[in-house]
N, C-alpha and C positions, 0 to 999 in steps of 0.2 A: 505493499500500499504506500503511495507516495505521500511525504511529509509535506507538509505546508509551511513555508518559513517566508514571513513576512519581509518585505522590503521597507526599510527606513530611510536609506541614505541613496539616492542613484546617481551613479559619475554615468556622463553624458561622454562618451567617447568619439566626439564626432563636433563637427561646427557648423555656422549657419542656419538657413533654415529649418534643418531638421533636428538640430539640436534646439530652436527655440522651440521646435514642435512637441518634441519629447518632454522638455520642459514643462509644457502647459498642461499634459496631459499628468505626467507625475503630481503636480502640484495640485491639483483637482482631485487628487486620491490621498493627500496629506502626504506624499511622499519628499522628503528634502531631497535639493539637487546640487551637485558638483558639476562644473564646464570644468574643459581644460582648452586653452587658448596657444596660439603662436603666436609669436612678435606682429606679424601684421593683422593679428584678428585682436589686438588688445582693446581696439575702442567698438568691437563689433558688439549690437543688441543681446545676443543671447549670454556674453558674456556677464554682465551685471544682472539678466533674468532670471540666473541661477541663485539659490543661496551662497553658495561659495564659487570660486573659480581659482584653479592652479593652472600657473603658467609652462609649457611646453617651450624653452627656448630654441629659436630658431624661427625659419621661414618655410625653407621646403617640406612637403610631406615627410618625404624620409626622415630628417631630424625631429619630425614633431608628431605629427597623427598616426603615422606608421609605425612607430616606436612602442611596439607591445608594454615593454619593460617599463618604459616613461611613464605610461597610462595607469598601467598598476599599479607603480610605485606614487601616483597621485591619487589613486583611490585609497589607496593605504593612509596615507599621508591626513587626507580628508575625511580618514573614519567611515568611507562609504559602504556599503555590504553589496553592493550589484553595480553590474556595469552594463548599458546600452549601447549597441554601437552604430545604431542607425543604419545608413547604406554606404556602399561604397567604402574607403580605407580598412578597417580591419572586421568588415561586419560577416566576409566569409570566409576569414582566416583561421583554419581548423586549429594550429597551435595558439592563437590568442584565444580562443574560448576554452582551450586545456589550460592555458596557465592561469586564465582568471580561476577555474575550479581548483585548481592547484594551491591558488590564492587566499582560497575560502571565499570566493567572490562568487554572487551568481550572474551568470552572463542570459541577459536576455535573449534566447536565441535558442535555436536546436543544438542538439549534441555534436560536439567536436566529431565525431565519427558521420554524422549524419552529412555534415559541411564538406568534410574532404571527400565523402563518394562523391556526393553532386558538383564538385570542386572540379573533379577529374570530368571531363564531360565523355571521354571514352567509356570510362565507368559507368555514368549514370546512365547512357543509353543503353547499355547491355541490363543494368538493374530495369528499365522500364519495360525491354523487350520482353524481359522475363514475368513481369506484371502485365502482360499484353497492353501497353500502353503503344499505341502506334508509333512506330520509330520509321526515317527515311534509311535508304540500305548509305550503308557507311562502311569505311576500312580504317584502319590503325595504320600509320606508316612509321615502319621500322628501317634501319639500316640496311636489312635482307628482304625488305619487300619487294615484290616486283611490280614496279609501277604501272608497268601497259597493263597487266594482268586486273590490277585490282581497280585501275580507273575502269576498265572494260566492265569488269565486277558493278562497280558504283553506277555507272551509267553517267553520259554527257549529257548539257552541260552538268558538271560537279563546282564544290567549295572545296578548299584545304583551309582547313580550320585548325587555329592553336585550342591545344585539349584543356590547356589550364589558364585561357583569358577568355577578352571579350570586348565589346567595345569597337570591332571592325579591325583591331590590330593582329597579326600575325592570318589575315585571311586574306585568300586570293580565290577570282572566280575564274575559271578554266573552260573556256568552250569547246576545246578537241585534246586527243594527245600529243599533239605536236607542242604543248604548252604545258604540259604537266610537271614535268621534272625541273622545268625553272623556277614555276609556281612554287612547288616543293621547296625548294634550296631557300628563295627570298623569304617564304611565310615561316620556315625554320628560324632563319635569323631573326626575322622580326619578333618571335615568337618568344626566341631564347632572349630577345634585350630587353623586354619589355616584361616578362613574367618571370624570368630565371628558368624556364624549361621550354625546349624546342620542340616539343612531342607534338606532330598534330597528327590530322584524320581526313580523311577525303568522305565528303557529304553530298549525296545527289541534290542538285540545285533545283528549288521551287522558283519559275521565274515571277516576278510581283507578284509575291502571296500576301493575302493578310497577316499581319502578326497579334495573335490572339493570347491571353493568358486568363490564368483563372486564379482567381484567390484562395488560397487554403488555410485552415486554422487547426492546429490539432494540440491536445492536452495530455500531461505527462498519465493518463488515464484511460489512454488506448482512443479516445475519440479522434476521429479526420472529419470535416465537414469542409464545405465550398462556400464562397461568399460570392457567388456569380466570375463572370467575364469582364475583360477590360479589352479593348481594342487601341491597341498602339501602333499602328501602320506606318504614318506618316512621320518617316527619320530623312535624319539628313547626316551622312557619314555613319548610319548604323546607330544613330541615336536619335531617341523617340522625341518628339517637340511637342505633339498632339495626341492625346490620350483619350478616351471616353468610356463610360459606363453607361448602358449596355453595348456591345456591339450592333449596327444597323445592320451586319451581316448574319445575325446566328438568329435562327427562330429557336420554338420550345425543342423540339428536338435535337435539334443540333446542339442545343444549351445540355440538355443532358447526357448527350454523350462526350461533349468534352468535358463537362463536371464530373461525370462518372471518372474517366480517365485520370483526371487531377485527382480528384479522391483516391484511388486506385494507387496512384503515384505514392502519393502520401504515406497510405497503408504499408507501402512496399519498404518505406524505411524508418517506421514508426516514426512518424513527424512530428514535433514539437511545438507549439510559437506559430508564427504567422511567416507564409512563404506562398512561393507562385510559382505555377507549372506553367512554362512559356511554349505556345505550340505555333507552328505556320499553316494556315488555313488555303488549302488550293483552290482554282477558280470551279473545282467538280464539287465541291463540300469537304473534300478529302482532310483530316487532319493529321499532324505528323509533332511529337515530339520535339522540341527545341533546346532546351534546357530548364533548369530548377533556381531559381534564385532563393537562398536558404535566409532571406532578410525581408525587412519590411521594404517595399518598393518605391520609387520617387513618386509614382503615381497615385499610392494609395487613397490620396484624397477623395476621387470620383467613386471608388468604392464605398467609402466613408458617408459620402452624401447622397448616394443611392439607397443607402442599407439604414444609415441614421447611428450607425454603430462606431465606435471610438476604436480602432486597430491597434492604438500604441496602448490605450488602456486594455484592452485584451491580451497583447503581450506582456504588459505585467502583473495582471491575474494571473496568467499561464504560468510564466516565472516563481509566481510564490507559491503553483503547485494548485490553484485552483482547477475543476472542470470548467469546461465551458458553460456558459450560461444560456438558458432557454434561448433567448432572444437572438442568438446567433445561429442555430439551427432554424430557426422561424424567418430568418432574413427574407425578404421580397424585394422585388425591384418598385422602387417607388419614384418614377419620373425619369429624368435623363442629366447626366452631368459629364461635362467638357473641361479637361485643364489642358492648359498650354504650359510651357518651360519659355520665360521671357528671358533670354539671353543678352548681355554683352557681346554683342560680334557683329560684326559687317557682312550683311550679305551677301550685296554686288560684290565685293573685294574676294568669295569664296567662302564665308563664313569666319572670318580670322578674328579672332577676338581680341577685344578691345578692353581695356586697363585704364585706371583714372579714379579719378573722385566725381560722385554723384552728388552734384551741388543740390539738385531737387528731386524726391524718389517720392511720390504720391499716387495712389491707385483709390481714388476716391470709392466709400463704403457704398454700396447699394443691395438692394433686393436677391438674393440667391447669386451674390456674388463671397467670395471666400480667398483672400491672398493668406499664403506662407512665405516670408521672406526674411533674410536675414540682413539685408539692409536698409538705409534710413538716408534722409537727408544728411549730406557731409559723409556718407560712408566712403570707402575706398575701396573699389575693386582692384585685387593684387592680381598679378600674374601667376602667382605660385597653384591656385586652386580654379575650380570648374568655375567657368564666368556666369553661371546661372542666377539671375537676380532676384528670380520669383517664380511661383508658381500661382497661376492665376486661375481659378477653377468656377464655374459657373454651373447651377443645378436649375433645374426649369421642368416643366410639367411634358415638354417633350423635347426632342432632341433640337425640334428648330428654335424654340423658346431658349433654350441653352446657350446654344452658336449667337442667338443676336444679343442675347443679355452679354456673355463674355466679349464681343466683337465690340459693344458700345464702353465697356469697362476698358478694355485697353485703351481705347482711342480715347476715354476719358483721363487717362494718367498723363503725369508730367514728371518725365525721364530727362533730368538735364543733365548736360555733361558728356555721356556715353553714346556710341552708336548702339542700335539694341536690332532684334530683329521683329521688333512688335509692326511694324508695316506687314512683311509676311505674314504673321499672326493673322492678323484683321482680315488679309485678303486671302487667306486658306478659309476663315471661318464664313467667307460673305461668298465664297466661287461656287458655283451650280453645281460641280462636280464631289465637290464637298456635301455640300446640303441634300444631294442625293444618294448619301452613301457612298460613294463611288471611293473608298479609300482601300491606298493596297501601299504597298512598301515602295512601287513604281510611279504614286503620286507625284512627288516632287521631280520627277523623269519626265513626267509628261507636262507641269507645268513648272517652267522654268523659275525658280526662285528670286533671282535678281528681278525679273518683267513682273513676278506677282507683287512685288513690295516696292517696287517703284515708286516714285513721290509725285505728286502732281502738279505739272508746274505754273498751272493757274494759280492755285492755293499758294503756293510756294512764293509766288510773284506778290501775292496780294498780303503775306504775310510778311514781308519784305518793308512793304510801305507801312505796315502797322509797327513792325521794328523801328522805323524812322521817325515815326509820329509820337512813339512814347519814345526815343532819345529826346527828341525836340523838347518833351515836356519835362523829362529828365533835367535837361540844360536850363529851361527856364524855372523850375522848381530850384535850381541851385544859384540862380543868377546873383551876384553882390548888390546890383542895381537894376533899376527898372526892369524889377523880375515881373512887372506885370504888363509889358510890351509882349505884344504876339511876337515867336519866333519868326525872325528873317523879315521883321518888319524894315522899310527905309522910307524915307522921306520921297527919295523919286525911285520908283521900283526897276530893279535891277535883274540881275540871274535867279534862278529858281537856286531851291536849297539842296544839295546834291550831299548821297551817303552811296558807299557800295559795299554789298556784303557777297560772300560766299556760301552757297549752302550745298551740299553733296556734289561739291567740285565745280560746282557751276556759280560764276558770277551775276549777280543783279543789283543793276545801276540803278538807283531811286534817284529820281531829280523831282520835286515836289515846290507848289505855292499854296499856300491858304488862306484864301479869301472870306472872309466871317467863316461860316460851318463848312464850308466847300473845300476840298482839296483837290485842286489838277494834276495828274503825277503822271510821271513815263518810269516805266519800270522794263528796263532795255528795250528802250524806245518806242514802248506800245503803250498808246494812253490809257489812262487809268482814272476815271472819277469817281470820289467819294462823297457823301453826306459825314460830317465827323459830329456825332452824338456828343462822343466823351474820350478825352486822351489824358491820362495820368500813367504814370512812369510805368505803373504794373499793369494797366489795361488799356485796351482801346478800343470803342463801339463805333462799328462804322456801318455805313449802308451804303451798298453797291446794289443798282441796278433793280431798286425799290426792297432788297432783301437785307436783313439789319442783322449783322452778328458780333459777337464779343471774340476779343482777342488778348489772352492773358499773355503778358511779354514781363520776362525774368532776365534781367542783363546780369554778367557776370564778366566783368573785364571787358574784353573787345566783344564776346558773345552775347546775342541773343535770341532767348528761348522761346520762339513763340507755338500758343495751343490754342485749338478752337475747334468746331464742330466740323470742320473740313479738311483737320488734321494737325500735324504738328512738325515745326520747322527748327531748324537750328541754322544761326547766321553769326556769319564771322565776320566784323566790321575791316574792310580793308583800309589801313592808315594812306591818307594823301600822300605821305613822304615815306617811303620804306626804309627800313634799316639794314643798309648793305653789308653789314657785320654778320647779318643773319643768312644772307644765301649761302646755300650749299655749293661747293665748286662744282663747275660742267662737268657731266659724266659721273656725277656721283650716284652709288646705289644706298639707298634709304631702307631701314628696317620696315618691311609693314606690317609689323605687330610687335609687342613688346615681350622680351623674351631672353633664352639663355642659348649663346651661342655654344652650339654642339661640335659643329666641327667647321673647319675653314680649308677650303681645299684649292686654295690655289695661292700664290707667293707674289709680292711684289716684283715687278718685271717679267712675271709670266704671260705669254700671247695666250691670250681665251678667244674660243669663236661662242657667235649667236647661240644662247640656251644652254652654256656651258655652266655647271652648276659650280657657283663660286663658297657659297657657305650655307651652313644649314643651323635653322631655329629651333628651339621648341619652347611653347608655352600651353600649359592648360591641356597636357595631354596630346598635342597636336604637332607637327615637325611640319617646318615652310622651308624650302630649297629657295635660295637666293640666284639665279643665274644672272650670265651676261646679258644684255639685252642685243648687245649686236657685237661683230668682230673687234677688237681692242687689245691693248696692254693696261695688265693693275699696273697702275701707277703707284696707289696707297691703297693697305690693307689698314685699317681702322678697329677692324674689332680682333677678337682672338677668343678663342675656343675659351668656355667656360666663364666669359664675362656676359654679365644683364647688359642688354640695351632696351631703349624704349623707342616707340615710335617714330619714324620719320630719320633716326639718327644714321648718322654715315656711315656707311658700315665699310665701303671700297670706292675707289676712283679710277676708272677707265678712263684710257686715251686712246686715240685713235691709232692704228697700228699704223708705223712707216714703211717705206718699202725694206729699209733694211731688217726689219723685226719679223717678214715676210708678210704685211698686212697688202 
């Protein structure tokens, strides 16, 4: 019989929004909390939300949140009797779970043996096949494997996948036999570098499947039940950005089959705690086991919104030895929930992460809207960790209601200081194929992300005028003399007032004259006339062609952030007289993102050709190669391996090749 052991003080071995999420549920149960934080996270909201916090010196994950011994030492120092790992970091580390038990700490999650079994994807597939859970044809690759025979047995196209990893690393798509050997070699190398183990396997590839997962919970008394399915098919770089519950593709019969297979998977490994069984669903309705995540999922809120259950509370109660409560088995679908992951990233640039200060970060409260975040006004997004700013979740009576609410909540948000994927998310939520339920893993192949996220030029032009008028109001408010005189007033009228901004790499030259309440303007030589109902440094109320709209303006230095019902713009004022000392030398190669210089692949004086890789950067689990834009000679190398660089920093300078150098 399982002994119940109450948790009195819980250490959260994580950071950001998930740490705050766990702290709130623990406090609701009367459990004390302890946070851990790295040096960049010292000012993060979750740190002071906890009852106590312990510093983990350093910045990189390997020096902080991945140091299991340091986390356990922090738990001992703070008098904690349990550890919740959240997701990521140490959450699926069997050795850490075992070390917690050895230290007398309750690990809020499954047994170490379960984590280890499911962490080995080859072994996990074998266990699932034995339990009659559908699996795709596959073959493990060893040093003695006949690749040609293994590939033929699995069937093409196929995937080469890392046995001990995820997130798309160590994965290669192979169309035919001629590509297999090279794909296996490169996948092995990447897997060994990323996960410390180069074992890979071959698996039949399903073209553009749906990604469907089933939430299960199990207790220490032998009970395992499901809490419905989630759809997570819209992904970029194998990472989910839109999740929902229930799936628009799953009817009652398919739901019974999926959830039955997931419960069978749980029974096969005596699962305890909250876990997720992931499947791929093909176009014919066939589904196949993908993997099992032995932790809380990022997208767990959609299940909570539809069922009314608190999954973190369930995890804590199960860890204390309680049986599953009756309401878990009685859970039913109530409405529809959609979650989007709001990232600090540049979509047109290829989802390159962005870092820096969030001058303003506000998502207004609204009916049916939930925001899980680890950031606030003034927070700094660091290059050391994942770039997710928030999970924004909408619950509605129908799927359409939820999508509409969520799009509006994102549109109303004020996110100043960093480029994000907000416009892409709004576009997806309003796109006809999405609204018709046509979501699969090929969605962002059929719909070019940069095109979906493209800003509307007309709105940006109006925003530039609003920024100019707010700028004018700010100047008048700060005028030491004649502050009541209209801006730009002259005894004898002369030229219009002018200011030029850049937004999304495009210039917006604004010229305007105020005559009473009317502003006569041109933006990039296009006429624009408006009635100015009100203009203050923070808000401009304009009526254009009979339509009235309020523009909220927030200025930080030379940057103006404009938010309105027709979208948001970030505008940077171009000084009339530039500073020549800030110009980069001709031929400069600039860092496309903040990050760590992993490798330098050229030397000063080297003759290079267009497209030749020169440096490799890494930030937030992503590598970015900086290549020569044209033939030339490396005149300067200003970066070295191991150096942290910022966006726009000069990495190298190229000069045209001379005849003597072979150019």
